[in-house]
C-alpha atoms as a printed R data frame, in Angstrom:
    type eleno elety resid chain resno       x      y      z
1   ATOM     1    CA   MET     A     1   0.325 -0.246  0.206
2   ATOM     2    CA   CYS     A     2   2.800  2.402  1.235
3   ATOM     3    CA   SER     A     3   5.188  0.803 -0.661
4   ATOM     4    CA   ASP     A     4   5.450  3.131 -3.521
5   ATOM     5    CA   LEU     A     5   7.136  5.733 -1.041
6   ATOM     6    CA   ILE     A     6   9.810  3.756  0.127
7   ATOM     7    CA   GLY     A     7  12.209  5.320 -2.124
8   ATOM     8    CA   ARG     A     8  11.240  8.930 -3.680
9   ATOM     9    CA   LYS     A     9  13.305 12.095 -3.009
10  ATOM    10    CA   TYR     A    10  13.041 14.281 -0.867
11  ATOM    11    CA   SER     A    11  13.288 18.411 -1.677
12  ATOM    12    CA   TYR     A    12  11.821 20.523  0.873
13  ATOM    13    CA   GLY     A    13   8.731 22.155  0.027
14  ATOM    14    CA   LYS     A    14   7.683 18.965 -2.616
15  ATOM    15    CA   ASP     A    15   8.252 16.130 -1.251
16  ATOM    16    CA   ASP     A    16   9.075 16.466  2.277
17  ATOM    17    CA   CYS     A    17   8.013 14.851  5.755
18  ATOM    18    CA   ILE     A    18   5.028 16.567  5.138
19  ATOM    19    CA   HIS     A    19   3.817 16.025  1.962
20  ATOM    20    CA   LEU     A    20   4.789 12.153  2.995
21  ATOM    21    CA   VAL     A    21   2.565 12.279  5.640
22  ATOM    22    CA   ILE     A    22  -0.443 13.280  3.854
23  ATOM    23    CA   ASP     A    23   0.114 10.882  1.088
24  ATOM    24    CA   ALA     A    24   0.768  7.715  3.400
25  ATOM    25    CA   LEU     A    25  -2.351  9.021  4.822
26  ATOM    26    CA   GLU     A    26  -3.833  9.686  1.275
27  ATOM    27    CA   GLN     A    27  -3.580  6.025  0.671
28  ATOM    28    CA   LEU     A    28  -4.190  4.527  4.283
29  ATOM    29    CA   GLY     A    29  -7.837  5.935  3.817
30  ATOM    30    CA   ILE     A    30  -7.563  7.919  6.225
31  ATOM    31    CA   LYS     A    31  -9.024 11.211  5.989
32  ATOM    32    CA   ASN     A    32  -6.662 14.034  6.488
33  ATOM    33    CA   PRO     A    33  -6.393 18.081  6.131
34  ATOM    34    CA   GLY     A    34  -4.294 17.911  3.333
35  ATOM    35    CA   VAL     A    35  -1.354 20.578  2.977
36  ATOM    36    CA   LYS     A    36  -1.549 24.453  3.367
37  ATOM    37    CA   GLY     A    37   1.211 26.376  1.784
38  ATOM    38    CA   VAL     A    38   0.921 28.463  5.608
39  ATOM    39    CA   TRP     A    39   2.945 25.356  7.894
40  ATOM    40    CA   TYR     A    40   5.897 26.210  5.989
41  ATOM    41    CA   GLU     A    41   5.640 29.322  7.286
42  ATOM    42    CA   MET     A    42   4.915 28.465 11.120
43  ATOM    43    CA   THR     A    43   7.755 27.608 13.795
44  ATOM    44    CA   PRO     A    44   8.336 24.460 15.275
45  ATOM    45    CA   ARG     A    45   5.882 25.504 17.987
46  ATOM    46    CA   GLU     A    46   3.081 26.443 15.363
47  ATOM    47    CA   VAL     A    47   2.684 23.741 13.278
48  ATOM    48    CA   LEU     A    48   2.575 21.351 16.775
49  ATOM    49    CA   ARG     A    49   0.050 23.156 18.012
50  ATOM    50    CA   GLU     A    50  -1.501 23.436 14.621
51  ATOM    51    CA   LEU     A    51  -1.102 19.559 14.215
52  ATOM    52    CA   ASN     A    52  -3.932 19.306 17.393
53  ATOM    53    CA   VAL     A    53  -5.835 20.956 15.631
54  ATOM    54    CA   PHE     A    54  -6.456 17.549 13.400
55  ATOM    55    CA   CYS     A    55  -4.638 14.923 15.553
56  ATOM    56    CA   GLU     A    56  -5.055 14.130 18.685
57  ATOM    57    CA   ARG     A    57  -2.238 12.567 20.771
58  ATOM    58    CA   VAL     A    58  -1.876  9.071 21.142
59  ATOM    59    CA   GLU     A    59   0.430  7.652 24.189
60  ATOM    60    CA   HIS     A    60   1.890  4.802 21.537
61  ATOM    61    CA   PRO     A    61   1.970  4.175 17.797
62  ATOM    62    CA   SER     A    62   0.386  1.426 17.142
63  ATOM    63    CA   TYR     A    63  -1.626  1.749 14.197
64  ATOM    64    CA   ASP     A    64  -0.594  2.103 10.523
65  ATOM    65    CA   GLY     A    65  -1.096  5.526  9.680
66  ATOM    66    CA   ASP     A    66  -0.707  7.437 13.459
67  ATOM    67    CA   ILE     A    67   1.855 10.351 13.310
68  ATOM    68    CA   VAL     A    68   4.782 10.182 15.017
69  ATOM    69    CA   LEU     A    69   7.858 13.705 15.807
70  ATOM    70    CA   LEU     A    70  10.949 12.415 14.992
71  ATOM    71    CA   GLY     A    71  13.792 13.303 17.389
72  ATOM    72    CA   VAL     A    72  15.794 14.732 15.130
73  ATOM    73    CA   ARG     A    73  16.507 18.523 13.762
74  ATOM    74    CA   PRO     A    74  15.005 20.178 12.402
75  ATOM    75    CA   LEU     A    75  11.006 18.610 13.244
76  ATOM    76    CA   ALA     A    76  10.462 15.693 11.296
77  ATOM    77    CA   PHE     A    77   7.758 14.048 10.976
78  ATOM    78    CA   GLY     A    78   7.106 10.069  9.837
79  ATOM    79    CA   VAL     A    79   3.971  7.525  9.825
80  ATOM    80    CA   ILE     A    80   3.846  4.943 10.967
81  ATOM    81    CA   TRP     A    81   3.041  1.443  8.582
82  ATOM    82    CA   GLN     A    82   3.350 -2.256  9.408
83  ATOM    83    CA   SER     A    83   4.668 -1.409 12.725
84  ATOM    84    CA   GLY     A    84   7.572  0.443 11.236
85  ATOM    85    CA   VAL     A    85   8.536  4.696 10.537
86  ATOM    86    CA   LEU     A    86   7.978  5.610  6.731
87  ATOM    87    CA   TYR     A    87  10.573  8.914  7.056
88  ATOM    88    CA   ILE     A    88  12.995 11.305  5.143
89  ATOM    89    CA   ASN     A    89  16.246  8.799  5.646
90  ATOM    90    CA   SER     A    90  18.363 13.007  5.579
91  ATOM    91    CA   SER     A    91  22.123 10.292  4.843
92  ATOM    92    CA   ILE     A    92  19.951  9.409  1.354
93  ATOM    93    CA   SER     A    93  17.273 11.984  0.825
94  ATOM    94    CA   ALA     A    94  14.682 10.548  0.080
95  ATOM    95    CA   VAL     A    95  11.794  8.297  2.133
96  ATOM    96    CA   ASP     A    96  12.669  4.957  3.937
97  ATOM    97    CA   TRP     A    97  11.424  2.533  6.249
98  ATOM    98    CA   LYS     A    98  12.319  1.190  9.297
99  ATOM    99    CA   PRO     A    99  11.113 -0.452 12.510
100 ATOM   100    CA   ALA     A   100   9.344  1.982 15.163
101 ATOM   101    CA   GLU     A   101  11.992  0.390 18.220
102 ATOM   102    CA   TYR     A   102  15.424  1.909 15.525
103 ATOM   103    CA   LEU     A   103  14.243  5.369 15.045
104 ATOM   104    CA   THR     A   104  13.653  7.977 18.634
105 ATOM   105    CA   ILE     A   105  10.233  8.762 18.477
106 ATOM   106    CA   ARG     A   106   9.517 11.998 21.361
107 ATOM   107    CA   ARG     A   107   5.422 12.663 20.024
108 ATOM   108    CA   SER     A   108   2.745 10.667 18.717
109 ATOM   109    CA   TYR     A   109  -0.608 11.279 17.150
110 ATOM   110    CA   ARG     A   110  -3.555  9.955 15.450
111 ATOM   111    CA   THR     A   111  -5.970 12.389 13.058
112 ATOM   112    CA   LYS     A   112  -9.012 12.511 13.803
113 ATOM   113    CA   SER     A   113 -12.617 12.423 12.168
114 ATOM   114    CA   LEU     A   114 -12.228 14.600  9.699
């Protein structure tokens, strides 16, 4: 289902972690707000506040489509899929997948019904 996302090249503002999250949610059939250009003008704190509009925070990501905030700088998001995380691997500048236990997850979110 989301396997075609793996290997997609990273490009800020085009195929970045925001687009990855939205594309993965769409492929999983999960309603989402789409990409909003204003998100690129927000501070990380404002982005997290905006995320709370569309999602609820969960203690542990456990479902395909849960959104995770990764413990990296700059701020980066990934999506739970098949017990792992789809994320932008900065060393290869492309979407990658790793088992969730190999990544540092700072926060987890689940989309609300839109």
